[in-house]
KEZA-555930 format. One record per residue (C-alpha): residue in one letter; x, y, z. Coordinates in pm, whole numbers, padded with zeros to 5 digits, always signed. Example, Ala and Ser with C-alpha at 12.3 -4.5 7.8 and 13.67 -1.06 7.14 Angstrom:
2
A+01230-00450+00780
S+01367-00106+00714
END
This chain:
594
M+00000+00000+00000
N+00290+00235+00074
N+00427+00200-00282
R+00082+00274-00421
L+00055+00592-00218
L+00401+00699-00335
A+00303+00628-00697
L-00012+00837-00661
R+00184+01129-00517
Q+00420+01110-00809
K+00119+01139-01041
L+00006+01446-00848
R+00341+01611-00907
E+00328+01526-01277
Q-00017+01687-01301
N+00085+01993-01094
L-00167+01895-00826
T-00130+01921-00450
G-00427+01708-00355
Y-00656+01431-00477
I-00978+01269-00355
I-01072+00903-00395
P-01435+00812-00311
H-01578+00463-00280
S-01787+00507-00590
D-01822+00438-00958
E-01976+00643-01239
H-02322+00527-01126
Q-02290+00607-00752
S-02334+00237-00679
E-02307+00131-00316
Y-02147-00199-00412
T-01902-00102-00680
P-01784-00331-00960
S-01433-00466-00919
Y-01272-00225-01168
A-01399+00070-00960
E-01268-00050-00621
R-01005+00222-00628
L-01036+00311-00259
A-00975-00048-00152
W-00681-00080-00392
L-00511+00230-00252
T-00589+00197+00121
G-00691-00163+00190
F-01030-00050+00325
K-01303-00281+00196
G-01615-00127+00347
S-01908-00012+00134
A-01884+00357+00228
G-01579+00578+00257
L-01333+00806+00083
A-00968+00909+00104
T-00804+01248+00075
I-00443+01275-00035
S-00192+01557-00030
L+00179+01546-00108
D+00263+01476+00258
R-00058+01370+00434
A-00353+01135+00382
A-00684+01063+00556
I-00956+00802+00526
F-01319+00883+00608
V-01555+00603+00721
D-01889+00599+00900
G-01972+00447+01238
R-02026+00099+01094
Y-01657+00075+01006
S-01485+00244+01301
L-01330-00087+01405
Q-01285-00236+01059
V-01078+00057+00937
K-00821-00007+01212
D-00773-00364+01092
Q-00753-00293+00719
V-00575+00042+00685
D-00223+00150+00780
L-00313+00429+01021
K+00046+00554+01014
K-00023+00657+00654
F-00396+00744+00674
T-00561+00939+00953
P-00908+00791+01024
L-01195+01040+01028
K-01576+01017+01055
L-01747+01022+00717
H-02053+01228+00811
D-01904+01442+01087
D-01578+01535+00913
L-01582+01677+00560
P-01311+01618+00297
Q-01323+01982+00189
D-01247+02084+00549
W-00949+01848+00548
F-00812+02004+00231
F-00878+02353+00372
D-00677+02270+00686
N-00394+02082+00515
L-00330+02280+00195
K-00210+02634+00139
E-00353+02916-00067
G-00341+02862-00441
D-00315+02481-00419
I-00503+02261-00667
V-00704+01947-00580
G-00778+01703-00861
Y-01093+01497-00884
D-01265+01258-01124
P-01591+01429-01231
W-01751+01090-01296
L-01717+01001-00927
H-01852+01310-00750
S-02200+01459-00734
K-02273+01819-00821
V-02410+01866-00468
W-02078+01774-00309
L-01876+01963-00568
N-02062+02290-00508
K-02022+02263-00131
A-01653+02181-00163
K-01585+02465-00408
N-01758+02716-00181
K-01551+02604+00118
L-01216+02598-00060
A-01269+02927-00245
A-01219+03107+00087
K-00855+02995+00071
N-00820+03020-00307
I-00785+02642-00336
T-00905+02516-00676
L-01091+02191-00751
K-00982+02070-01094
A-01178+01814-01296
L-00948+01560-01461
D-01018+01381-01789
H-00898+01049-01646
N-00869+00883-01306
L-00517+00890-01158
I-00566+00556-00981
D-00633+00392-01317
D-00296+00522-01436
I-00107+00330-01166
W-00333+00025-01115
S-00151-00212-01348
D-00375-00517-01295
Q-00708-00333-01275
P-00991-00575-01362
P-01191-00507-01681
A-01561-00419-01675
S-01794-00719-01678
K-01925-00855-02005
N-02185-01082-01844
P-02511-01105-02041
V-02828-00912-01958
T-03131-01109-01840
I-03501-01017-01847
Q-03702-00963-01530
R-04018-01142-01639
Q-04356-00980-01588
R-04471-01241-01336
Y-04201-01103-01104
A-04192-00739-01217
G-04570-00703-01213
E-04567-00445-01493
K-04440-00421-01847
S-04150-00187-01910
S-04364+00004-02161
I-04623+00083-01892
K-04354+00204-01655
R-04199+00420-01925
N-04538+00571-02011
R-04601+00660-01647
I-04256+00805-01584
G-04268+00980-01924
A-04586+01158-01815
Q-04406+01270-01498
I-04117+01402-01706
E-04362+01604-01916
A-04537+01733-01604
M-04198+01857-01480
G-04168+02066-01795
A-03891+01854-01946
D-03829+01649-02258
A-03600+01384-02110
L-03472+01222-01790
I-03102+01140-01757
L-03037+00807-01583
T-02704+00700-01443
S-02830+00500-01140
L-02814+00132-01223
D-03115+00037-01009
S-03335+00292-01189
I-03222+00156-01526
A-03275-00208-01428
W-03624-00131-01293
I-03753+00087-01579
F-03644-00160-01849
N-03720-00479-01649
I-03367-00607-01699
R-03118-00759-01458
G-02752-00858-01477
S-02448-00970-01281
D-02205-00683-01329
V-02194-00595-00958
D-02138-00841-00674
C-02454-00937-00484
T-02678-00699-00680
P-02833-00793-01018
L-02739-00474-01201
V-02626-00397-01555
L-02351-00142-01623
S-02527+00115-01840
F-02660+00468-01883
A-02998+00573-02022
I-03202+00866-02148
L-03580+00836-02108
Y-03797+01076-02308
S-04137+01218-02218
N-04293+01024-02510
S-04177+00698-02339
K-03903+00633-02595
A-03559+00566-02454
K-03192+00524-02534
L-02993+00260-02349
F-02613+00287-02344
I-02459-00053-02281
D-02193-00291-02407
P-02370-00444-02713
D-02204-00781-02648
K-02427-00814-02340
L-02751-00812-02543
N-02898-01118-02715
E-03194-01128-02951
D-03438-01214-02672
V-03336-00907-02471
L-03348-00681-02778
N-03701-00800-02855
H-03796-00742-02493
L-03669-00384-02505
S-03881-00320-02818
Q-03837-00068-03098
K-03900+00222-02862
V-03569+00153-02685
S-03261+00224-02897
C-02936+00066-02783
F-02592+00227-02816
A-02243+00158-02686
K-02184+00289-02335
D-01910+00520-02458
D-02166+00701-02677
F-02348+00841-02375
V-02166+01174-02370
N-02227+01230-02742
H-02601+01182-02696
L-02606+01414-02397
E-02453+01678-02621
K-02713+01599-02891
L-02988+01705-02648
G-02850+02054-02680
D-02836+02034-03060
D-03206+01940-03058
G-03297+02219-02814
L-03429+01978-02549
S-03452+02010-02172
A-03359+01737-01925
V-03439+01635-01568
V-03125+01546-01374
D-03114+01435-01011
P-02827+01630-00850
K-02801+01382-00562
K-02767+01076-00784
T-02584+01211-01088
H-02216+01291-01105
S-02085+01632-01200
A-01951+01514-01539
V-02308+01483-01667
F-02395+01836-01555
E-02077+01976-01708
T-02153+01805-02041
L-02513+01928-02049
E-02417+02281-01949
K-02156+02303-02227
A-02418+02175-02475
K-02659+02446-02352
V-02924+02192-02248
K-03186+02337-02017
I-03135+02142-01691
I-03421+02084-01448
E-03276+01965-01118
A-03519+01731-00945
D-03536+01393-00775
D-03526+01094-01009
P-03899+01005-01024
I-03816+00638-01080
Q-03675+00604-00729
M-04006+00665-00550
D-04206+00466-00804
K-03965+00174-00763
A-03975+00197-00383
C-04355+00151-00372
K-04384-00211-00481
N-04681-00339-00680
D-04884-00643-00574
A-04674-00889-00777
E-04353-00758-00622
L-04499-00769-00270
D-04633-01121-00316
G-04295-01222-00456
A-04118-01074-00154
R-04344-01268+00083
E-04282-01594-00102
A-03908-01532-00126
H-03893-01477+00250
K-04078-01802+00319
R-03833-02000+00111
D-03537-01809+00251
A-03662-01885+00602
V-03620-02256+00537
A-03249-02204+00467
V-03209-01978+00772
A-03388-02225+01001
R-03172-02513+00879
F-02863-02300+00937
L-02964-02195+01289
C-03037-02558+01372
W-02690-02651+01243
I-02528-02377+01453
D-02719-02496+01759
K-02594-02850+01704
H-02232-02784+01607
G-02148-02434+01734
S-02001-02554+02064
S-01787-02827+01907
G-01484-02604+01863
K-01462-02720+01501
I-01671-02446+01333
N-01534-02104+01247
E-01692-01793+01098
I-01600-01885+00740
D-01740-02236+00784
A-02066-02078+00895
V-02075-01843+00593
N-02021-02136+00357
K-02282-02354+00529
L-02548-02084+00512
Y-02478-02036+00142
E-02504-02412+00093
F-02850-02410+00250
R-02961-02115+00038
E-02833-02278-00281
Q-03097-02546-00229
V-03381-02290-00230
A-03586-02235-00546
L-03515-01921-00753
F-03195-01843-00558
Q-02950-01631-00756
G-02683-01555-00495
N-02623-01357-00177
S-02772-01007-00153
F-02454-00892+00027
D-02146-01047+00184
T-02260-01241+00489
I-02162-01086+00822
S-02057-01376+01044
G-01932-01238+01375
A-01838-01456+01671
G-01782-01288+02007
P-01590-00959+01963
N-01618-00972+01583
G-01994-00936+01621
A-01934-00591+01766
I-01795-00476+01430
V-02116-00354+01268
H-02030-00438+00905
Y-01768-00700+00979
K-01639-00901+00684
V-01465-01219+00784
T-01123-01296+00638
K-00869-01570+00704
D-00679-01325+00924
T-00978-01223+01138
C-01169-01553+01142
R-01270-01677+01488
T-01378-02022+01597
L-01724-02047+01750
G-01730-02176+02105
N-01916-02210+02433
D-02068-01909+02608
M-02027-01698+02298
V-02269-01458+02129
Y-02278-01515+01752
L-02425-01261+01508
V-02511-01349+01148
D-02646-01090+00904
S-02720-01233+00561
G-02956-01223+00267
G-03043-01383-00062
Q-03126-01263-00411
Y-03423-01452-00556
L-03596-01391-00888
D-03904-01282-00694
G-03745-01087-00410
T-03448-00977-00203
T-03402-01084+00160
D-03198-00945+00449
I-03208-01096+00798
T-02996-01071+01111
R-03011-01315+01398
T-02806-01314+01716
V-02778-01645+01899
I-02606-01773+02209
I-02376-02072+02201
G-02379-02205+02556
T-02501-01985+02841
P-02548-01608+02817
S-02447-01365+03089
E-02711-01154+03260
E-02572-00847+03085
Q-02602-01012+02744
K-02964-01107+02817
E-03042-00755+02939
R-02891-00592+02630
F-03051-00842+02391
T-03389-00784+02551
R-03357-00408+02514
V-03277-00451+02144
L-03575-00685+02110
K-03805-00437+02285
G-03699-00172+02033
H-03754-00414+01745
I-04104-00497+01869
A-04191-00131+01928
L-04113-00054+01566
A-04285-00369+01436
Q-04604-00267+01618
A-04593+00098+01508
R-04907+00259+01371
F-04855+00608+01236
P-05015+00872+01010
L-04952+00882+00638
G-04693+01147+00571
R-04462+01057+00859
T-04103+00972+00780
G-03861+00711+00908
A-03703+00970+01136
H-04032+00988+01329
L-04016+00613+01392
D-03645+00578+01462
T-03675+00672+01830
L-03920+00387+01892
A-03643+00136+01824
R-03388+00319+02040
K-03590+00415+02348
S-03524+00103+02554
L-03150+00145+02496
W-03164+00519+02559
D-03332+00452+02893
V-03001+00316+03025
G-02760+00536+02829
L-02701+00302+02532
D-02736+00348+02155
Y-02608+00222+01819
D-02426+00403+01538
H-02629+00298+01236
G-02973+00356+01095
T-03262+00143+01215
G-03395+00065+00869
H-03313+00083+00500
G-03525+00022+00192
V-03495-00309+00008
G-03551-00371-00363
S-03741-00635-00557
Y-03461-00859-00684
L-03251-00545-00681
G-03043-00362-00420
V-03055-00481-00062
H-03007-00113+00029
E-03264+00091-00160
G-03370+00452-00130
P-03516+00696-00092
Q-03684+00573+00226
S-03507+00493+00552
I-03567+00468+00925
S-03291+00677+01077
P-03224+01015+01240
L-03139+01143+00891
G-03457+01014+00725
F-03669+01330+00751
N-03712+01401+00382
V-03905+01098+00255
P-04249+01003+00393
L-04312+00630+00423
K-04572+00508+00175
P-04771+00186+00123
G-04577-00078-00067
M-04233+00019+00059
I-04016-00262+00194
I-03785-00157+00475
S-03572-00321+00742
N-03626-00315+01118
E-03282-00369+01273
P-03191-00210+01605
G-02872-00331+01767
Y-02617-00300+02045
Y-02240-00345+02021
K-01992-00383+02305
T-01649-00327+02156
G-01414-00619+02209
E-01685-00848+02348
Y-02003-00906+02144
G-02263-00758+01913
I-02641-00787+01902
R-02875-00710+01613
I-03225-00835+01533
E-03340-00765+01179
N-03663-00842+00996
L-03798-00685+00678
V-04138-00516+00686
I-04387-00388+00430
V-04551-00048+00482
R-04928-00100+00458
S-05241+00115+00477
S-05439+00079+00798
Q-05756+00281+00805
F-06071+00258+01013
E-06388+00444+00915
E-06405+00663+01225
E-06045+00782+01195
E-05977+01132+01065
R-05635+01061+00915
P-05501+00786+00688
M-05282+00555+00894
L-05005+00307+00817
T-04870-00007+00981
L-04578-00242+00919
E-04623-00603+00810
T-04330-00826+00912
I-04239-01067+00631
T-03917-01225+00766
L-03988-01562+00925
A-03716-01701+01151
P-03688-01772+01524
I-03552-01509+01762
D-03330-01674+02025
T-03544-01688+02339
R-03247-01808+02548
L-03115-01451+02528
I-03440-01296+02654
N-03509-01174+03006
A-03887-01207+02992
H-03930-01013+03317
M-03813-00701+03133
M-04088-00735+02873
S-04446-00615+02887
T-04741-00844+02830
A-04796-00682+02490
E-04433-00745+02390
I-04447-01109+02494
T-04774-01149+02307
W-04617-01004+01991
L-04320-01240+02015
N-04536-01545+02076
I-04766-01460+01785
Y-04461-01400+01562
H-04313-01736+01656
A-04647-01908+01601
T-04653-01755+01250
V-04300-01877+01183
R-04395-02226+01299
E-04714-02231+01090
H-04541-02133+00766
I-04197-02293+00799
A-04235-02613+01005
P-04426-02794+00724
L-04130-02723+00493
L-03877-02891+00724
K-03817-03252+00821
G-03675-03457+01107
E-03449-03287+01360
E-03465-02955+01174
K-03842-02948+01209
D-03817-03052+01575
W-03562-02778+01634
L-03786-02511+01480
I-04087-02619+01687
N-03877-02601+02003
A-03720-02266+01905
T-04062-02107+01852
M-04224-02221+02176
A-04420-01951+02357
I-04249-01774+02646
T-04400-01649+02971
T-04276-01458+03276
L-04343-01754+03505
END
């Protein structure tokens, strides 16, 4: 890593630059970036899904959020990179403090949003520090064995899973484009493109996305910019004559053509990198900055997508139950480690119908590793499971009809009273959110405190959001909705799928998280003045009752848990056999305070 940093600094000198910024991003702002775009990991060793690095000729810093505060210490040479908090510390402030007047910071305009760029320019202008857009990425210049972009074929998301034809979606979004006073919508977000065209791919790990750009017109016609080798005749017929396909490299030329034709375009400044804005501005295209309308439409699932999600979770629950049974039987043997557990869970999921792969890298944390919120097991960090140990497993599957994400925390052996107390507080928060009933128009920020209150009561908390949106055989992290202190901007709406995952983490000892996915549903009684919403839990797997202090729970909370476990038993027990079925029945037995 040291040689790489030296090579980058040499490139800065050659370009007459005094600083450079490397985000964990690609040209599509993907959360899980394709291998060729893992520039941050290549330079620093940090392999988390969110972060960035700032480089000067004599200093460097790495910014990560609370999920990775422990992971960054294990993966990054902190003698070379100063660790900072991603949302509390700003890269433009770092450059302001570490550079002198007149210095120049280079950046790749295909990796930074206009929103960030404007904020950074305003900050650095006070010290006459310039941000300079480069026509190529400096990491690419020194990454000699950089992987090529994927050429995996595109597949069709059939209507029985999508619930709607692509043409119907394009008509509806096209009408929204027209209502916004525009002629076209510029699309660089891979999930929006996959959803609007009902296509899927395997260009990004764990997420069925296709590397591409698109322009959607108000008349529902579209241009798709994609490697033509990825398209077969079946896919071309599916896209229809209203969708013209071009090489991905032609995207910029067609953006410029919008100006030649005198057209206006909607561009989402939060989801589109500055290179697109710069191209459109030079071409004199009228730009209408607005949220990508596809994102909200996609977030509110139709009936076919919701039914698919429910069915996917039932099948996924079989694999999870078999895995938890296996952990219960073999976890104390001293012969099972975290990687063994990851592989065994995948083996169980492989046997489930419509399974396409993991929805993210499984988090398999034994003891202290469970306290690392987004821990990724490696040969160097792998722990053996053993007696009197808390084990946390956060995993999910991609199925043709839905995406799953579930976390369970189990005890191997006997829990301490503290572990039971903390687990019960997390469970109380989980139940409070699961039982929430709230007016239409409320956001996830209004609900977030429900999940945290029991922890707050004794001075505890967790450094991650309580819930994220989940796609329909798409991203396991989907916007725009969330349940978090930052989720004030997007009201929750019927049809959204979102996670419910409070947690607690004791550094160096253990971690606890309980995660189910829920569907936002309408809940209205005739005498009520306001439309109301509730949350339907669709994840079906036992919650470890050995970690519960029932005396801390109210009658209503115990009733919820017992009804939930009865539902799990009703749906999943008939799908299991022998000792696995017996284990599930025992694991879902009702609890009392007696």
